Structures are given as C-alpha cells and as structure tokens.
N, C-alpha and C positions, 0 to 999 in steps of 0.2 A: 262394649265391655268384653265380650267373648273374643272379638278380633284382637283386642289389646293383649288378652291373656295368651292367645295362640302365638302372637308375635314374641312375647316374652319367653314362652316355652321353647320356641324355635331358636331364639337367640341363645338360650341357655345350652341347647344341644350343640350348636355350632361352637360355643365356647369350650364345652367339654371335649369335643373332637379335637379342637386346637391344642388343648392341654395334652391329650393322649399322643398326638403327633409329635409335639415338642419333646415329650418324655421318651418316645421311641427314638428320636434323633439323638438325644443325649446318651441313651443306652448304647446305640450303635457306635457313637464316637468314643465312649468309654471302653467298649470292647476292642475297638480298633487300636486304641492307645495301649491297652493291656497286651494285645497280640504283638504290637511293635516292640514293647519293652521286653517281652519274652523272647522274641526273635533276636533282639540285640544281645540279650544275655546268652542265648545259645550260640550266637556267632562269636562272642567273646570267649565262651567256653571252648568252642572248637578251635579258635585261633590260638588260645592258650595251649591246647593239646598239641597243635602243630608246632608251636614255638618250643614246647618242652621236648617234643620228639627231635626237633632240630638240634637240641643241645647234646643229644647222644649220638649214636652211630647213624650215619645216613642210610635211608632205605635203599637197599640195593638188591632187588630180586634176582636170584640166581637162575641162569638158564638151565633147561633140562639137560642132564648128562646122559649121553647115549653110550651104551655098552655094546660094541659091535666088533666083529671079527672079519678081516679081509680074506677072501677065498680066491684061489687061483682056478683057472679053467679045469684043471685035473682034480679039483676038490681039496688040494692041499692048502695049508694056511700061509698067507703072505704077511710078512712083518710090517708092511706099509712104509718101509724106509725110503723108497724111491719109486714113485708111480711111473715116472717117465721111462725108467729102465726096466722095471719089473711091475707092470700094471696088473692089478687084480681084476677079476671078471665078475665077482659077486660079493655081497656083503651079508653076513649073518647077524641078525639082531638077537643078541643073547637074552634080552629081557622079554621080547614078544614071541620068540621062538620061530621067527620067519627068516627066510633068505631071499635077498633081492638081487636082481640082475643089475649090472652097471652098464651105462651107456658110454660110447666113445666117439671119436671124430673120424674113425677109419671107415672107408666105404664098406658097405655090407649090412648084414643083418642087425648089428647092434648100433648102427649109426644114430646119433642123437637127433638128427634132423628128419629121420623117417617118420611118416605119419600113417595112420590107419583108421579106417571106419570101424564102428562098433558092429560086430556080427557074431551071433551065436545061433547055430541051427538047431540046438537042443531045446525043444519046447518046455522041458522041465526046468530049465535055468535061464531062459531068455526073457522072462517077465511078460510073455504074451506077445512079443514083437521081436523078430529075429534081427532087425537092423538091416544094414546094407553091406553086401560083400564087395571086397576089392575096390574100395573107393578112396583110398589114401594115395600117398606118393612115397614109395620106399624101394629098397633093393633087398634081395635075398629071399623073398617070399611074396605071396599075394598080400595085398595091402589092406588086410582087415584083421581084427583082433584074434579071431579063431585060427586063421592061417598062420599068423605069427606065433601063436602058442604051440601049434603043431611043429613048426620048424625048430623052435627052441628045444622042445622035448626030443626031437629026432637027433639033435646034436649033443644031447645030454650035457647041457651047460653046467659047469662046476660039478659034474658027476651025477646030476639029478635029471630025472625024466618025468616029473609030474608038476611042471610049472603051470600056473594059471593066472588069469587076469585077477588082480586083487579086488576085494570088496571095498566099499566106501570106507569102512572102519579100518581095514588092514592098511590101506594106503596112508591113512591119517597118522599111523604110528611112526612114520619117518619124516613127518613135517617138523622142521625146526623153526618154531615161532620167534626165536631170538634174532633171526636173520631178517633185516629190513628189505623193503622193495628196492631194487628189482629182483632180488633173490640170486640164485635159486635157494629156496627155503628148505635146504637139505643139510644134514651134518657134513660139512665140507671135508673133515678129516677122512671120511669114508666114501663120500661121493664127490670126487674132484671134477665136477662137471660145470661148464660155463653157461649152458642154456637152461633157463628155468623150465619152460615147457608146460603143457597142459595134458594131464595124463588120465586116460580112461580108467574107470572102475567097472566091475561087473554088475553094479547095482542099478537096476532099472528104476526110473522115477515112477512112483506108484500112481500118480494121477495123470500121467501121460506116458504110455508104454513105448512111444517112439523116442523117448528121451532117456538119457542115463546120466548118472552122477560123474563129475570130473573134478579132480584136484588140480588147481593151478599153483605152480611153484614159484610164481613171481610175487604173489601176495600171501600165499599159504592158506588159501581157503577153497572150499568146494562150491560147485554150482551145477546146474543142469544144462545139457546140450543135446541137440538132436543126434540120434545114433548115426546119421548119414554124414556127420562132420568128420573131417580128417584131423586127428589129434595124435598125441604121442602115446606110447605103451611102455610100461615097466612091469614085467611079470614078477610073481612071487612064488616061492616054494614054501609050503607048510604041510606037515604030515601029522594027521590028516588035514585036508583042506578045511579051513574054518571061515564061515561066512559072517559070523557075528563076533569077531574079535573086538574087545572093548578098547577104545583109543587110550593111549597113555596120557597122563596129565603133564602138559608142558607149559 
C-alpha cells in the first residue's frame, strides 16, 4: 500500500514538473514573438524616417572650411594666384592662430622627401627619452627634429625665429578629413604638396617613452612610432608655444 502511494506521489511530481516546463517554453516563445514584432515595428519606423528624409533635401555634410593666409619668405602676404611663379613659404591658420611651414620639391632644407629621427636633448620636454640623433636622410641640416628646428629658426623662415615641432593636437588642426586616401589630407588651396608623408609631433607616448605620436597624411590619422624611425617634419610657429591646443572639429 505504501509503495503504491509513493509511486502515485512520485508520478504526480513528475507531471507537475512537466507542466511547469511546458509553461516556461510557452512564455519564452511568446516573449520572442513580442520582441520580433517590436523589432519589426521599429524597423518600419526607422525605414519610414529614412524614406521621409529622402523626400526632402539629400544629406550632404559640408567639409570643414579652412581660413588661412599664405605667407612669403620675408613675412609678406601672398595672394595665392600662382604658386608656380610666386610660391609661398608658410601658411597662417587664422582660426587656430598658428603658422605652418610649407614643403617643396627643391633640393635643400625644405625638401618634402627629407626625413628625420625624433630627438630632443631637453629632459624637461623629451618625455623621459631623448630619442636618436641624426638618423634620418636629409639635406641642409643634421637629420633629426632638434637640428632641423635649429636650422629653420636660424634662417628666420617667414620672418619668424621660434619654430618648434608641433604637438599631437596642433598638427591635427591642419588635417582635412574630406580628402580621401591616398591624400595628402591637407587643405590643398594652401598646401599644394603631392606627397602625403608621415609627420612627427613632439608628443611622447605615455606608456612607452621610446615612442612618439605621428600624424600620417595619407589616411589623416595619428599613431605611435619608435623615435628612432626616419619620418617627415613640419614645424609650426605659435606665440607663445601651446602644447595643448584643442583640435578643430572637422
């Protein structure tokens, strides 16, 4: 008798568990169906929004407008009418308040193909690692960033004598993100250069002092490279020097 009662109780427990499992399955299926219907409604809503937008003016994001002035070697203003006959040497960014050197294809100090290693002998500004001296390939100076800056300041490019290697943020201000690969991602009306290049900044990589930030002007983005590498240099003038200039929104 007891055995029969135990068997009946056990069978009842199994039956109740089966009912609970089936109930849970139905709840899961119902929830999935609700989510599917909600997603379908959301998709239709978004599609409707896109279709409505398409009925009006097409989305056409405008590129950033640079406000710059072309400067001659003697510091006078160049009207920019003919770079081939009257090339300018520098470009002043009227919004960021900085002046940039221009590169050219002539042999010498400003040649666009010149490369330099990252080097800063000043312990107060080199991020804890001086870099490597004279390890680039160039003409007109020793081939490192410190020597190049000294040579440019000695010649008083565009009438200025306080040129320096730009910070990571300063160099970002002349990146034209509307220019596709292979670049150069520069405002061409002011920088008529054909080589994109990879340009040093003065900003040491915090987690590896032997590296520094570089802007590449083929894709228009920055990355980190060992200071011993041979890359391009474009100096900037700002009075006073600003190491934390905020990048312009482009």
